[in-house]
C-alpha positions in Angstrom: 7.3 -3.6 -14.7 5.7 -0.2 -15.0 2.7 -1.8 -16.9 2.2 -4.3 -14.0 2.3 -1.5 -11.5 -0.3 0.5 -13.4 -2.6 -2.5 -13.6 -2.2 -3.2 -9.9 -3.0 0.4 -9.0 -6.1 0.3 -11.3 -7.4 -2.9 -9.7 -6.9 -1.4 -6.2 -8.7 1.8 -7.2 -11.6 -0.2 -8.6 -11.8 -2.2 -5.3 -11.8 0.9 -3.2 -14.5 2.6 -5.3 -16.5 -0.6 -5.0 -16.3 -0.6 -1.2 -17.2 3.0 -1.0 -20.2 2.5 -3.4 -21.5 -0.3 -1.3 -21.1 1.7 1.9 -22.9 4.6 0.4 -25.7 2.4 -1.0 -26.2 0.7 2.4 -26.2 4.0 4.3 -28.7 5.8 2.0 -31.1 3.1 0.9 -30.3 -0.1 2.7 -32.3 0.5 5.8 -35.5 1.6 4.1 -35.5 -1.3 1.6 -38.0 -4.0 2.7 -39.0 -2.1 5.9 -42.8 -1.6 6.6 -42.8 2.0 7.7 -46.2 1.9 9.4 -45.4 -1.3 11.4 -42.0 0.2 12.3 -43.5 3.5 13.5 -46.3 1.7 15.5 -43.7 -0.7 17.1 -41.5 2.2 18.1 -44.5 4.1 19.5 -45.6 1.1 21.6 -42.0 0.3 22.8 -41.5 4.0 23.8 -44.8 3.8 25.7 -43.5 0.8 27.6 -40.3 2.6 28.3 -42.2 5.6 29.6 -44.4 3.5 31.8 -41.4 1.7 33.2 -40.5 5.0 34.9 -43.7 5.0 36.9 -42.9 4.9 40.6 -45.6 2.4 41.6 -46.1 0.2 38.6 -42.8 0.8 36.8 -41.2 -2.5 37.9 -43.9 -4.5 36.0 -43.3 -2.5 32.9 -39.5 -2.8 33.3 -39.8 -6.6 33.6 -42.2 -6.6 30.6 -39.7 -4.5 28.5 -36.8 -6.9 29.4 -39.1 -9.9 28.6 -40.0 -8.3 25.2 -36.3 -7.5 24.3 -35.2 -11.1 25.1 -38.4 -12.8 23.7 -38.2 -11.0 20.4 -34.9 -12.8 19.6 -36.8 -16.1 19.5 -40.2 -15.0 18.6 -42.9 -17.6 17.8 -46.6 -17.9 18.6 -46.0 -19.2 22.1 -43.4 -16.5 23.0 -45.6 -13.8 21.4 -48.6 -14.9 23.4 -46.6 -14.8 26.7 -45.4 -11.3 25.7 -49.0 -10.1 25.1 -50.1 -11.6 28.4 -47.2 -9.9 30.2 -48.2 -6.6 28.6 -51.9 -7.2 29.5 -51.1 -7.9 33.2 -49.2 -4.6 33.6 -52.1 -2.8 32.0 -54.6 -4.5 34.3 -52.3 -3.8 37.3 -52.5 0.0 36.6 -56.3 -0.2 36.5 -56.3 -2.1 39.8 -57.9 -5.2 38.2 -57.1 -8.8 38.6 -54.1 -10.1 36.6 -53.5 -13.5 35.0 -50.3 -14.8 36.5 -48.5 -17.3 34.3 -45.1 -18.8 35.0 -42.9 -20.1 32.2 -43.7 -23.7 33.3 -47.4 -23.2 33.2 -49.3 -24.1 30.0 -50.7 -21.0 28.2 -54.2 -22.6 28.0 -54.5 -22.7 31.8 -53.3 -19.1 32.1 -55.9 -17.7 29.7 -58.7 -20.3 30.4 -60.7 -18.0 32.6 -60.0 -14.7 30.9 -63.2 -12.6 30.4 -64.2 -11.3 27.0 -63.2 -7.6 27.7 -59.7 -8.8 28.6 -59.5 -11.1 25.6 -60.1 -8.1 23.4 -57.3 -6.2 25.1 -55.2 -9.3 24.9 -55.7 -9.5 21.1 -54.7 -5.8 20.8 -51.6 -6.3 22.9 -50.7 -9.4 20.8 -50.6 -7.2 17.8 -48.6 -4.5 19.7 -46.0 -7.1 20.8 -45.6 -8.2 17.1 -45.1 -4.6 16.1 -42.6 -4.0 18.9 -40.7 -7.1 18.0 -40.7 -5.9 14.4 -39.3 -2.5 15.5 -36.6 -4.1 17.7 -35.6 -6.5 14.9 -35.4 -3.6 12.5 -33.2 -1.8 15.1 -30.9 -4.8 15.3 -30.8 -4.9 11.5 -30.0 -1.2 11.3 -27.2 -1.6 13.9 -25.9 -4.5 11.9 -26.0 -2.4 8.7 -24.3 0.5 10.4 -21.6 -1.9 11.7 -21.2 -3.3 8.2 -20.9 0.3 6.8 -18.4 1.1 9.5 -16.3 -2.0 8.6 -16.6 -1.2 4.9 -15.5 2.4 5.5 -12.6 1.1 7.6 -11.7 -1.4 5.0 -11.9 1.3 2.3 -9.7 3.6 4.4 -7.1 0.8 4.9 -7.1 -0.1 1.3 -6.8 3.5 0.3 -3.8 3.9 2.7 -2.3 0.7 1.3 -2.8 2.0 -2.2 -1.2 5.3 -1.3 1.7 3.4 0.3 2.0 1.1 -2.7 2.0 4.2 -5.0 4.7 5.8 -3.0 6.8 2.6 -3.0 6.3 2.3 -6.8 7.2 5.9 -7.3 10.4 5.4 -5.2 11.2 2.4 -7.3 10.7 4.4 -10.5 12.8 7.2 -9.1 15.6 4.8 -8.1 15.5 3.3 -11.6 15.7 6.7 -13.1 18.7 7.5 -10.9 20.3 4.2 -11.8 19.8 4.9 -15.5 21.3 8.3 -15.1 24.3 6.8 -13.4 24.6 4.2 -16.1 24.5 7.0 -18.7 27.2 8.9 -16.8 29.4 5.7 -16.6 28.9 5.1 -20.3 29.9 8.7 -21.0 33.0 8.5 -18.8 33.9 5.2 -20.4 33.6 6.8 -23.8 35.7 9.7 -22.7 38.3 7.3 -21.3 38.3 5.3 -24.5 38.8 8.5 -26.5 41.6 9.5 -24.1 43.3 6.1 -24.5 43.1 6.3 -28.3 44.6 9.8 -28.3 47.3 8.7 -25.9 48.0 5.7 -28.1 48.2 7.9 -31.1 50.6 10.2 -29.3 52.8 7.3 -28.2 52.9 6.0 -31.7 53.7 9.4 -33.1 56.4 9.8 -30.4 57.8 6.4 -31.3 57.9 7.2 -35.0 59.6 10.6 -34.2 62.1 8.8 -32.0 62.7 6.2 -34.7 63.2 8.8 -37.3 65.6 10.8 -35.0 67.5 7.7 -34.3 68.0 6.9 -38.0 69.1 10.5 -38.6 71.6 10.3 -35.8 72.8 7.0 -37.1 73.4 8.6 -40.5 75.2 11.6 -38.9 77.3 9.3 -36.7 78.1 7.2 -39.7 79.2 10.3 -41.7 81.3 11.5 -38.8 82.9 8.0 -38.5 83.8 8.0 -42.2 85.3 11.5 -42.0 87.3 10.5 -38.8 88.7 7.5 -40.6 89.7 9.7 -43.6 91.2 12.2 -41.3 93.1 9.5 -39.4 94.3 8.1 -42.7 95.5 11.5 -43.8 97.2 12.3 -40.5 98.9 8.9 -40.5 100.0 9.4 -44.1 101.4 12.9 -43.4 103.3 11.7 -40.3 104.7 8.7 -42.2 106.0 11.0 -45.0 107.5 13.3 -42.4 109.3 10.5 -40.7 110.6 9.1 -44.0 111.9 12.5 -45.0 113.7 12.9 -41.7 115.2 9.5 -42.0 116.5 10.2 -45.5 118.0 13.5 -44.4 119.6 11.9 -41.3 121.0 9.1 -43.4 122.6 11.6 -45.9 124.0 13.6 -43.1 125.6 10.5 -41.5 127.1 9.5 -44.9 128.8 12.8 -45.3 130.4 12.5 -41.9 
């Protein structure tokens, strides 16, 4: 059982170390791997610029709407969505300059929205098209970073939980081992007491046997003594009866002689 407990603890430790290693790897190198730094920085720059312009008192609403449209549109980015994002970006820029904008509802075809766009605005439109792509790249990287941080947090939480479970399991196993040791000690004490009791019983048995032998020997000796006394009493009785009988015979003879002389 101790061998199985050691193997279980070893597996749990390896699992915890694996989780910690993955968390450290993701936190130190995961975000940088596969990320284009220049596109990320450019996207962040353009997005922060939109955020800054959204605070403008006069034209801020346009930029705020553009920022919301960019944040929602980047989740389903394709050529059509990116074109509408660039057009939204361009209209806010033209609005600041007091120039005519190119209104375009979601139901309107893009071709009709940009059909009459002049060459200068088309150049700006192409630039904003690239900017929106970089901003979406930045936002997607942010989402991925947040996902990575959440994953790391879950891994750290899992590692902490596993470590606590491992510590709890170790304490339980230690308690079991201690209980087994106490049980073994109690068994050894019981065996020792049983051996002492067996020795005591053997000694008592020997004492009883010795006492019985002494009693038997004493009884035999007493029987011999009583037998000798009985023999002597019989002899004494015989002697006494003989003496008394002789005395009575003598008295009888004397009495008979005396009577005859009378």
